[in-house]
LOKEVEX-650697 format. One record per atom (N, C-alpha, C): x, y, z. Coordinates in pm, whole numbers, padded with zeros to 5 digits, always signed. Layout:
REM residues N
XYZ/...
//
This chain:
REM residues 366
+14055-09589+04204/+13968-09489+04140/+13824-09539+04146/+13735-09445+04192/+13594-09484+04209/+13527-09499+04074/+13443-09599+04068/+13369-09617+03944/+13262-09508+03930/+13238-09461+03803/+13129-09363+03784/+12995-09423+03825/+12914-09334+03887/+12784-09381+03936/+12697-09423+03819/+12643-09544+03830/+12559-09595+03722/+12420-09532+03727/+12378-09482+03608/+12246-09420+03601/+12138-09526+03618/+12040-09492+03697/+11929-09584+03718/+11798-09512+03687/+11706-09581+03620/+11575-09519+03594/+11496-09509+03724/+11390-09429+03721/+11304-09417+03838/+11208-09535+03844/+11116-09530+03939/+11026-09643+03960/+10937-09670+03840/+10923-09571+03753/+10842-09590+03633/+10926-09633+03513/+11054-09655+03539/+11143-09700+03432/+11189-09587+03342/+11186-09462+03392/+11222-09345+03311/+11345-09276+03371/+11431-09229+03281/+11543-09145+03322/+11492-08999+03320/+11517-08926+03427/+11452-08795+03443/+11554-08687+03481/+11536-08565+03422/+11609-08446+03466/+11505-08335+03488/+11525-08253+03591/+11437-08139+03618/+11515-08010+03592/+11456-07925+03508/+11525-07803+03469/+11433-07682+03486/+11491-07566+03518/+11409-07444+03528/+11368-07393+03390/+11242-07362+03374/+11190-07306+03249/+11093-07192+03286/+11052-07115+03185/+10956-07006+03206/+10817-07054+03168/+10726-07044+03263/+10586-07081+03236/+10527-06984+03135/+10484-07033+03018/+10431-06942+02914/+10304-06870+02956/+10230-06924+03052/+10104-06861+03094/+10125-06752+03198/+10220-06773+03290/+10240-06678+03399/+10367-06595+03386/+10463-06644+03304/+10590-06573+03292/+10684-06600+03408/+10647-06690+03499/+10729-06719+03616/+10816-06842+03591/+10926-06850+03670/+11016-06965+03656/+10957-07085+03730/+10952-07198+03662/+10906-07323+03723/+11006-07433+03689/+10991-07547+03752/+11078-07662+03719/+10996-07765+03643/+11049-07805+03528/+10979-07899+03441/+11062-08027+03426/+10995-08142+03427/+11063-08271+03413/+11074-08311+03266/+11193-08362+03230/+11215-08416+03097/+11261-08561+03115/+11196-08652+03046/+11222-08795+03069/+11261-08868+02941/+11324-08981+02962/+11364-09067+02850/+11367-09211+02900/+11339-09306+02812/+11349-09449+02846/+11489-09502+02820/+11576-09414+02763/+11709-09460+02722/+11815-09420+02825/+11826-09287+02851/+11930-09240+02942/+11901-09097+02984/+11976-09051+03087/+11962-08912+03130/+12015-08817+03023/+12116-08863+02950/+12170-08779+02842/+12062-08752+02738/+11979-08854+02712/+11868-08838+02618/+11764-08742+02675/+11738-08751+02806/+11644-08659+02871/+11697-08516+02865/+11830-08501+02886/+11892-08369+02877/+11880-08313+02736/+11893-08401+02636/+11880-08359+02497/+11740-08304+02470/+11638-08372+02530/+11500-08324+02514/+11483-08184+02574/+11550-08161+02687/+11545-08030+02750/+11605-07923+02657/+11720-07955+02597/+11785-07860+02506/+11695-07829+02386/+11628-07933+02333/+11536-07913+02220/+11417-07825+02261/+11371-07849+02384/+11259-07770+02436/+11297-07622+02444/+11420-07594+02491/+11466-07455+02503/+11468-07387+02367/+11514-07460+02265/+11518-07403+02130/+11377-07370+02081/+11284-07465+02102/+11145-07442+02059/+11083-07323+02130/+11109-07316+02262/+11054-07206+02340/+11111-07072+02294/+11239-07071+02260/+11302-06948+02212/+11239-06903+02081/+11214-07000+01991/+11150-06968+01863/+11008-06916+01887/+10936-06984+01977/+10798-06944+02008/+10795-06804+02068/+10888-06778+02160/+10894-06646+02223/+10921-06538+02119/+11012-06567+02026/+11044-06470+01922/+10921-06443+01835/+10844-06548+01808/+10723-06531+01729/+10622-06442+01802/+10612-06465+01932/+10520-06383+02012/+10565-06238+02012/+10696-06217+02030/+10750-06080+02029/+10721-06013+01896/+10746-06086+01786/+10722-06029+01654/+10574-05997+01634/+10487-06087+01686/+10344-06064+01674/+10302-05940+01754/+10353-05929+01875/+10319-05815+01960/+10377-05685+01905/+10488-05694+01835/+10548-05575+01776/+10456-05511+01673/+10365-05590+01618/+10275-05536+01515/+10145-05481+01575/+10123-05503+01705/+09998-05457+01767/+10006-05307+01792/+09910-05235+01738/+09911-05090+01748/+09823-05040+01862/+09844-04915+01895/+09760-04851+01996/+09613-04857+01953/+09587-04834+01826/+09451-04833+01774/+09383-04968+01797/+09455-05077+01773/+09397-05211+01789/+09353-05235+01933/+09440-05205+02028/+09406-05226+02169/+09293-05132+02212/+09301-05006+02169/+09198-04907+02207/+09060-04950+02157/+09053-04997+02034/+08925-05040+01978/+08870-05161+02053/+08958-05251+02096/+08914-05366+02174/+08859-05324+02310/+08929-05232+02376/+08884-05182+02506/+08750-05112+02492/+08737-05032+02388/+08611-04959+02366/+08495-05056+02344/+08519-05160+02268/+08414-05257+02241/+08377-05335+02368/+08477-05372+02448/+08451-05445+02572/+08375-05357+02672/+08399-05226+02668/+08332-05134+02761/+08185-05119+02725/+08154-05137+02597/+08016-05122+02552/+07927-05227+02618/+07815-05181+02670/+07723-05271+02736/+07743-05278+02885/+07859-05230+02934/+07885-05231+03079/+07843-05100+03144/+07817-04998+03062/+07772-04868+03112/+07655-04823+03026/+07590-04715+03067/+07477-04665+02990/+07521-04627+02849/+07436-04654+02752/+07471-04633+02612/+07510-04488+02584/+07438-04394+02647/+07470-04252+02626/+07609-04219+02676/+07644-04270+02794/+07776-04245+02850/+07884-04304+02760/+07858-04424+02710/+07955-04488+02621/+07976-04405+02495/+07869-04357+02436/+07879-04283+02310/+07940-04145+02329/+07890-04073+02429/+07929-03933+02444/+08064-03914+02511/+08104-04009+02595/+08230-03992+02667/+08337-04086+02614/+08316-04216+02629/+08419-04311+02587/+08443-04307+02437/+08338-04329+02359/+08353-04335+02213/+08406-04202+02158/+08353-04094+02210/+08395-03961+02164/+08543-03939+02190/+08589-03967+02312/+08731-03944+02346/+08822-04039+02270/+08783-04166+02261/+08866-04264+02190/+08880-04227+02042/+08768-04205+01976/+08769-04190+01830/+08809-04051+01783/+08787-03950+01865/+08817-03813+01822/+08949-03760+01875/+09005-03824+01977/+09127-03770+02037/+09238-03875+02054/+09211-03982+02128/+09318-04077+02160/+09369-04152+02037/+09277-04213+01963/+09319-04292+01847/+09382-04205+01739/+09324-04088+01704/+09391-04003+01604/+09531-03959+01648/+09550-03937+01779/+09681-03889+01825/+09787-04000+01821/+09754-04117+01877/+09852-04226+01884/+09846-04318+01763/+09727-04321+01699/+09709-04390+01572/+09765-04530+01564/+09846-04555+01461/+09900-04688+01436/+10039-04708+01496/+10072-04625+01593/+10200-04643+01661/+10196-04774+01741/+10303-04851+01734/+10308-04978+01807/+10299-04948+01957/+10207-05015+02022/+10179-04983+02162/+10299-05013+02252/+10383-05107+02212/+10502-05140+02292/+10602-05026+02293/+10593-04936+02197/+10691-04829+02184/+10642-04696+02241/+10524-04695+02301/+10471-04572+02362/+10523-04563+02505/+10583-04450+02536/+10647-04431+02667/+10575-04322+02748/+10614-04309+02873/+10558-04209+02962/+10567-04070+02901/+10677-04041+02837/+10696-03911+02775/+10591-03883+02667/+10552-03988+02594/+10449-03971+02490/+10315-03933+02551/+10283-03992+02666/+10157-03958+02735/+10161-03813+02782/+10274-03773+02838/+10289-03634+02886/+10280-03535+02771/+10333-03571+02655/+10324-03483+02538/+10179-03471+02490/+10103-03582+02501/+09961-03577+02466/+09888-03478+02558/+09912-03488+02688/+09849-03398+02784/+09885-03254+02752/+10011-03229+02725/+10057-03093+02695/+09993-03040+02567/+09981-03126+02466/+09924-03084+02338/+09778-03043+02350/+09709-03097+02451/+09566-03067+02467/+09536-02978+02587/+09641-02926+02649/+09622-02848+02772/+09551-02716+02749/+09562-02660+02629/+09494-02534+02600/+09349-02554+02557/+09317-02678+02520/+09183-02707+02470/+09089-02754+02580/+09143-02829+02677/+09059-02891+02779/+09095-02843+02919/+08998-02852+03008/+09021-02821+03148/+09096-02937+03214/+09143-02912+03334/+09216-03015+03407/+09130-03138+03432/+09003-03116+03468/+08915-03230+03496/+08890-03313+03371/+08878-03248+03255/+08858-03322+03129/+08983-03402+03093/+09100-03342+03114/+09224-03414+03086/+09240-03534+03179/+09188-03523+03300/+09191-03637+03392/+09111-03754+03335/+08998-03724+03270/+08918-03828+03207/+08996-03892+03092/+09064-03810+03011/+09146-03863+02902/+09255-03956+02958/+09317-03914+03068/+09423-03995+03127/+09367-04126+03182/+09247-04122+03239/+09183-04245+03288/+09157-04341+03173/+09113-04288+03059/+09089-04374+02942/+09219-04434+02889/+09325-04353+02886/+09455-04405+02844/+09501-04515+02939/+09478-04494+03068/+09513-04596+03167/+09442-04728+03138/+09314-04719+03103/+09235-04840+03073/+09293-04914+02953/+09339-04840+02854/+09395-04902+02733/+09526-04973+02764/+09617-04903+02831/+09748-04963+02859/+09739-05072+02965/+09645-05059+03059/+09625-05164+03158/+09580-05293+03090/+09494-05279+02990/+09450-05396+02914/+09567-05461+02842/+09656-05377+02786/+09773-05431+02716/+09866-05506+02811/+09878-05454+02934/+09962-05522+03034/+09900-05655+03073/+09768-05654+03100/+09699-05775+03144/+09701-05884+03038/+09711-05846+02912/+09714-05944+02803/+09856-05976+02758/+09956-05929+02832/+10094-05965+02804/+10155-05896+02683/+10088-05793+02633/+10140-05723+02514/+10254-05631+02551/+10243-05566+02667/+10349-05480+02719/+10375-05520+02864/+10490-05478+02916/+10526-05515+03052/+10488-05410+03155/+10472-05285+03109/+10448-05177+03205/+10356-05072+03146/+10270-05019+03230/+10177-04915+03189/+10247-04779+03191/+10262-04712+03075/+10334-04583+03072/+10258-04469+03139/+10130-04490+03169/+10050-04386+03236/+10068-04389+03387/+10138-04490+03437/+10139-04520+03580/+10176-04400+03666/+10275-04322+03623/+10320-04210+03707/+10295-04074+03642/+10207-04071+03545/+10172-03944+03480/+10069-03871+03565/+10089-03742+03587/+09994-03661+03664/+09960-03536+03586/+09838-03488+03605/+09797-03360+03546/+09840-03253+03645/+09923-03163+03602/+09978-03065+03696/+09869-02974+03752/+09892-02926+03872/+09794-02844+03942/+09765-02713+03869/+09864-02665+03794/+09846-02536+03727/+09758-02542+03604/+09714-02663+03565/+09629-02676+03448/+09502-02594+03465/+09461-02526+03358/+09345-02437+03369/+09221-02514+03411/+09135-02447+03483/+09006-02500+03522/+08898-02427+03446/+08784-02494+03436/+08674-02430+03364/+08630-02306+03441/+08625-02193+03373/+08582-02070+03436/+08433-02052+03411/+08359-02047+03519/+08214-02030+03508/+08177-01889+03551/+08098-01823+03470/+08044-01694+03509/+07915-01718+03587/+07887-01631+03678/+07763-01642+03755/+07702-01504+03769/+07571-01502+03791/+07503-01378+03823/+07517-01348+03972/+07515-01221+04004/+07498-01186+04144/+07352-01211+04179/+07321-01208+04307/+07182-01227+04350/+07092-01121+04288/+07142-00999+04276/+07062-00890+04217/+07038-00915+04069/+07143-00956+03997/+07128-00984+03854/+07032-01101+03832/+07043-01204+03914/+06954-01319+03902/+06809-01277+03922/+06785-01184+04014/+06648-01136+04038/+06594-01067+03914/+06677-00990+03845/+06636-00924+03721/+06599-01028+03615/+06682-01131+03601/+06656-01235+03500/+06526-01307+03531/+06506-01343+03657/+06383-01414+03695/+06260-01328+03673/+06273-01201+03695/+06161-01110+03670/+06128-01108+03522/+06229-01106+03437/+06206-01103+03292/+06145-01235+03243/+06175-01346+03313/+06119-01477+03274/+05967-01476+03275/+05908-01397+03365/+05763-01402+03385/+05683-01364+03261/+05733-01270+03182/+05654-01224+03068/+05704-01269+02933/+05811-01345+02929/+05869-01386+02800/+05814-01522+02758/+05785-01540+02629/+05730-01669+02583/+05822-01788+02608/+05952-01763+02617/+06047-01872+02643/+06107-01861+02783/+06038-01797+02874/+06094-01770+03006/+06087-01885+03104/+06005-01987+03077/+05988-02095+03174/+06117-02174+03195/+06182-02210+03087/+06304-02291+03099/+06414-02218+03176/+06447-02093+03140/+06548-02022+03221/+06507-02007+03367/+06377-01992+03392/+06328-01982+03529/+06361-02110+03607/+06334-02226+03549/+06361-02353+03617/+06510-02375+03638/+06590-02337+03539/+06734-02354+03551/+06793-02264+03659/+06749-02139+03659/+06808-02040+03749/+06749-02047+03890/+06621-02076+03900/+06556-02076+04031/+06587-02202+04112/+06606-02316+04041/+06621-02442+04114/+06749-02518+04080/+06831-02461+03994/+06959-02525+03963/+06946-02654+03887/+06838-02671+03812/+06825-02792+03730/+06930-02789+03619/+06965-02906+03572/+07050-02913+03454/+06963-02905+03330/+07023-02871+03220/+06949-02864+03093/+06888-03000+03060/+06964-03108+03081/+06917-03243+03053/+06791-03275+03133/+06792-03240+03262/+06677-03268+03349/+06557-03184+03309/+06581-03058+03279/+06473-02967+03246/+06403-03007+03116/+06480-03046+03016/+06420-03083+02887/+06349-03219+02894/+06378-03299+02997/+06312-03429+03011/+06184-03421+03094/+06154-03305+03151/+06036-03291+03236/+05907-03309+03155/+05816-03387+03209/+05682-03397+03153/+05585-03332+03251/+05465-03304+03204/+05366-03241+03292/+05324-03336+03403/+05342-03466+03381/+05311-03563+03488/+05409-03551+03604/+05524-03487+03579/+05623-03468+03686/+05590-03350+03776/+05486-03274+03740/+05450-03154+03817/+05334-03186+03910/+05354-03163+04037/+05249-03180+04139/+05210-03041+04187/+05105-02985+04123/+05064-02849+04158/+05016-02839+04303/+04938-02937+04345/+04877-02931+04478/+04981-02923+04589/+05087-03005+04576/+05190-03008+04680/+05312-02923+04646/+05306-02858+04530/+05415-02771+04483/+05549-02847+04481/+05550-02951+04397/+05668-03036+04385/+05694-03069+04238/+05819-03070+04201/+05862-03121+04070/+05943-03248+04095/+05906-03354+04027/+05979-03481+04037/+06082-03487+03924/+06206-03510+03960/+06313-03526+03862/+06364-03669+03869/+06343-03745+03763/+06387-03886+03764/+06442-03931+03629/+06475-03835+03542/+06528-03873+03411/+06603-03755+03349/+06676-03784+03244/+06749-03681+03173/+06740-03704+03024/+06750-03596+02947/+06742-03604+02801/+06880-03575+02743/+06923-03661+02651/+07054-03647+02589/+07039-03654+02438/+07118-03574+02371/+07119-03574+02224/+07241-03651+02176/+07218-03756+02096/+07327-03837+02042/+07324-03830+01889/+07420-03896+01828/+07422-03899+01682/+07304-03973+01624/+07239-04056+01706/+07122-04132+01660/+06990-04065+01699/+06997-03949+01763/+06876-03877+01800/+06868-03851+01949/+06746-03828+01998/+06724-03795+02139/+06702-03922+02220/+06763-03926+02338/+06744-04038+02430/+06703-03982+02566/+06592-04032+02621/+06551-03997+02756/+06579-04119+02843/+06663-04100+02944/+06710-04214+03023/+06721-04173+03169/+06760-04269+03254/+06782-04240+03395/+06889-04133+03409/+06885-04055+03517/+06988-03952+03538/+07124-04015+03565/+07224-03929+03579/+07363-03974+03593/+07383-04070+03710/+07323-04038+03823/+07342-04121+03941/+07217-04117+04027/+07215-04198+04132/+07095-04212+04214/+07057-04083+04285/+07154-03994+04308/+07123-03870+04378/+07046-03773+04289/+07058-03789+04158/+06988-03699+04066/+06838-03725+04064/+06793-03841+04111/+06650-03867+04124/+06603-03801+04253/+06517-03700+04242/+06484-03623+04360/+06351-03551+04344/+06300-03501+04455/+06181-03417+04456/+06225-03275+04489/+06180-03180+04409/+06220-03041+04427/+06098-02958+04468/+06100-02897+04587/+05989-02809+04627/+05995-02678+04548/+05882-02630+04504/+05880-02508+04422/+05790-02403+04485/+05808-02279+04444/+05734-02167+04501/+05600-02147+04431/+05518-02063+04490/+05389-02029+04429/+05409-01960+04295/+05514-01877+04284/+05542-01808+04159/+05574-01908+04047/+05649-02013+04081/+05680-02115+03981/+05554-02190+03940/+05469-02222+04036/+05343-02289+04005/+05261-02204+03908/+05254-02075+03935/+05178-01984+03849/+05235-01983+03707/+05366-01974+03697/+05430-01972+03565/+05408-02103+03491/+05417-02214+03562/+05393-02344+03501/+05250-02355+03447/+05155-02313+03525/+05015-02322+03483/+04989-02236+03360/+05055-02123+03352/+05040-02035+03236/+05093-02101+03109/+05196-02186+03124/+05261-02250+03008/+05206-02389+02979/+05119-02439+03065/+05066-02575+03050/+04962-02578+02938/+05005-02627+02823/+04917-02630+02705/+04870-02771+02671/+04898-02867+02759/+04849-03002+02734/+04944-03090+02656/+05064-03041+02627/+05164-03125+02561/+05221-03225+02661/+05292-03324+02611/+05351-03422+02703/+05467-03361+02781/+05554-03289+02709/+05673-03234+02773/+05652-03089+02811/+05713-03050+02921/+05700-02913+02969/+05763-02816+02870/+05882-02849+02823/+05949-02771+02718/+05939-02853+02591/+05844-02816+02506/+05810-02902+02391/+05842-02834+02258/+05857-02916+02155/+05871-02862+02020/+05734-02830+01963/+05729-02791+01838/+05602-02747+01779/+05500-02860+01772/+05547-02983+01777/+05455-03097+01772/+05421-03151+01911/+05472-03084+02014/+05442-03126+02151/+05539-03228+02207/+05636-03272+02125/+05735-03369+02173/+05854-03302+02237/+05952-03384+02277/+06068-03323+02341/+06158-03255+02238/+06234-03156+02286/+06320-03077+02199/+06464-03126+02205/+06529-03122+02093/+06673-03146+02092/+06742-03033+02166/+06838-03063+02253/+06907-02957+02326/+06962-02848+02235/+07019-02886+02121/+07076-02786+02031/+06968-02696+01973/+06853-02755+01938/+06743-02674+01884/+06684-02583+01990/+06670-02637+02112/+06617-02555+02221/+06709-02436+02245/+06837-02459+02247/+06932-02350+02272/+06921-02244+02163/+06916-02289+02039/+06917-02195+01926/+06784-02123+01910/+06673-02194+01930/+06542-02136+01899/+06471-02073+02018/+06511-02111+02139/+06442-02056+02255/+06537-01989+02355/+06642-02062+02395/+06726-02008+02501/+06803-01883+02457/+06869-01892+02342/+06947-01777+02295/+06858-01656+02266/+06742-01673+02199/+06653-01558+02181/+06610-01496+02314/+06581-01580+02413/+06544-01527+02545/+06657-01443+02602/+06779-01498+02601/+06892-01429+02659/+06922-01298+02586/+06914-01300+02453/+06939-01179+02376/+06833-01074+02406/+06705-01115+02411/+06596-01022+02441/+06613-00963+02581/+06646-01050+02677/+06662-01006+02814/+06776-00905+02826/+06889-00938+02763/+07006-00849+02768/+06973-00713+02707/+06909-00713+02589/+06875-00587+02522/+06775-00506+02604/+06679-00574+02663/+06575-00507+02743/+06636-00428+02858/+06727-00491+02930/+06786-00424+03046/+06894-00322+03006/+06960-00347+02893/+07060-00250+02848/+06995-00116+02816/+06872-00118+02764/+06799+00007+02735/+06771+00085+02863/+06775+00014+02976/+06752+00079+03105/+06884+00109+03175/+06994+00085+03105/+07125+00110+03163/+07171+00002+03259/+07110-00117+03250/+07146-00228+03338/+07209-00337+03253/+07334-00369+03281/+07406-00469+03201/+07393-00606+03266/+07305-00689+03211/+07291-00828+03258/+07355-00916+03151/+07467-00980+03181/+07537-01059+03079/+07458-01183+03037/+07493-01236+02921/+07433-01359+02871/+07516-01477+02923/+07451-01567+02994/+07519-01686+03045/+07464-01810+02978/+07542-01918+02981/+07493-02043+02924/+07408-02119+03027/+07336-02223+02986/+07245-02293+03079/+07314-02348+03203/+07434-02404+03187/+07501-02460+03305/+07541-02351+03403/+07570-02232+03350/+07608-02122+03440/+07488-02073+03522/+07367-02097+03473/+07249-02064+03554/+07243-02160+03674/+07270-02287+03651/+07274-02386+03761/+07383-02348+03861/+07498-02310+03808/+07610-02272+03894/+07575-02146+03974/+07503-02054+03910/+07460-01932+03978/+07373-01964+04098/+07276-02055+04078/+07184-02087+04187/+07259-02146+04306/+07353-02236+04279/+07431-02294+04388/+07510-02187+04461/+07572-02095+04384/+07652-01989+04445/+07567-01898+04532/+07449-01861+04482/+07361-01773+04559/+07318-01839+04688/+07276-01964+04681/+07230-02035+04801/+07343-02047+04904/+07463-02081+04857/+07576-02094+04949/+07608-01959+05013/+07612-01854+04931/+07642-01720+04983/+07536-01670+05080/+07414-01717+05063/+07306-01678+05154/+07309-01760+05283/+07400-01858+05289/+07411-01940+05409/+07304-02047+05420/+07247-02087+05306/+07146-02193+05310/+07209-02325+05357/+07126-02409+05411/+07171-02539+05459/+07234-02619+05345/+07360-02662+05364/+07432-02731+05257/+07366-02863+05218/+07311-02931+05317/+07243-03055+05286/+07123-03029+05195/+07045-02924+05227/+06928-02893+05146/+06968-02857+05004/+07079-02784+04990/+07128-02749+04857/+07164-02876+04780/+07238-02966+04845/+07277-03091+04780/+07155-03172+04741/+07054-03176+04829/+06934-03254+04803/+06858-03201+04682/+06842-03068+04676/+06764-03009+04567/+06838-03015+04434/+06970-03001+04437/+07046-02998+04313/+07093-03137+04269/+07076-03236+04355/+07113-03372+04316/+07262-03397+04315/+07333-03335+04409/+07478-03355+04416/+07510-03489+04477/+07607-03558+04419/+07649-03688+04472/+07767-03673+04568/+07840-03562+04560/+07961-03550+04639/+07937-03501+04781/+07810-03486+04821/+07778-03454+04960/+07702-03571+05022/+07745-03692+04986/+07680-03812+05036/+07688-03819+05189/+07796-03770+05243/+07811-03772+05388/+07700-03691+05454/+07669-03575+05397/+07561-03492+05453/+07427-03561+05437/+07409-03628+05325/+07283-03699+05303/+07264-03807+05409/+07371-03881+05440/+07359-03988+05539/+07334-03933+05679/+07396-03819+05708/+07384-03763+05841/+07246-03702+05865/+07191-03639+05759/+07061-03574+05771/+06959-03640+05681/+06957-03771+05680/+06877-03845+05581/+06729-03847+05616/+06669-03727+05625/+06525-03724+05650/+06448-03733+05520/+06500-03670+05411/+06436-03678+05280/+06294-03625+05283/+06264-03538+05378/+06127-03490+05396/+06107-03364+05313/+06008-03363+05227/+05986-03251+05137/+05949-03124+05214/+05874-03138+05325/+05835-03022+05405/+05956-02957+05469/+06046-03042+05521/+06168-02990+05583/+06255-02918+05480/+06265-02975+05359/+06341-02911+05253/+06282-02776+05219/+06150-02771+05210/+06083-02644+05176/+06113-02538+05284/+06111-02578+05411/+06138-02484+05519/+06282-02435+05517/+06372-02530+05490/+06515-02494+05485/+06544-02394+05375/+06472-02407+05263/+06497-02321+05147/+06400-02205+05137/+06309-02191+05235/+06209-02084+05234/+06126-02082+05107/+06085-02200+05065/+06006-02210+04940/+05860-02242+04973/
//
């Protein structure tokens, strides 16, 4: 009968066993050495003790993660996002969606227990309130929250991973004027005390933010150009004038002689083109209530007395109207993108990247 093999220590005088364990940092299986100066049985005992400790530690981690709520992770993501984007975007989009919709809906529910079905129910619950594009933004924010939870080891899988906004989801319906109706509105702008702003919105497709941020220094009468390089936003802390949404929104807009005439008539020496009673910039809500709505109501009533029904549209629908009219007239798409500051026609910008104000004026017959 063969004698049992005598255990021998290694060159360092240690008895060693290598066992598979889970790396606490990566979650992957690795091999760890356990040693003893006495025997391999003692080294094996150390391995068994290690397994017990790891099991206890793992259970503690599980119990700790079980208490982490959706709200806790969402608030951390929101705070980390702050400072990485423009303050207005953070407040109006991220903070607004997180604090008014996502957190109230999922609240203190443990994030580990939120499933794909819960995300789909959230989308369904808000499908009558928001357009498809807005719900896509909500889903992107949810993705950011659950992705953070995955990256920090709180959950194993992102429940948003295979959630889609169905194609049948409603889209924002925009009303537009016909070319004839737009001509009536522009004609009425000429004699109305608040007609300049609707004229700029409808004639050149400016956004309300861009129009309210215009100063008289942005107007070049001699060359008939308006420079757009900023936007005005209303936040809970007041008015903020900042860079536009993207680099394409910074642009030069060629204007007609009629626009120059109207501008000169309204130029009273204030800093802002559309100013409050003190000459400063106007809050968008105040401008809408005190100037835009009265203009639209007056215009509608004026034409109704003549048997002409010109509907009341909101400021963004004036911008949409201008784009629709130009496209329907067969205007050069690049010129339209250039004047309106569209970012999604970057390919056209690169192909026809002349950026020449005279060429733009010729393309648009201005």
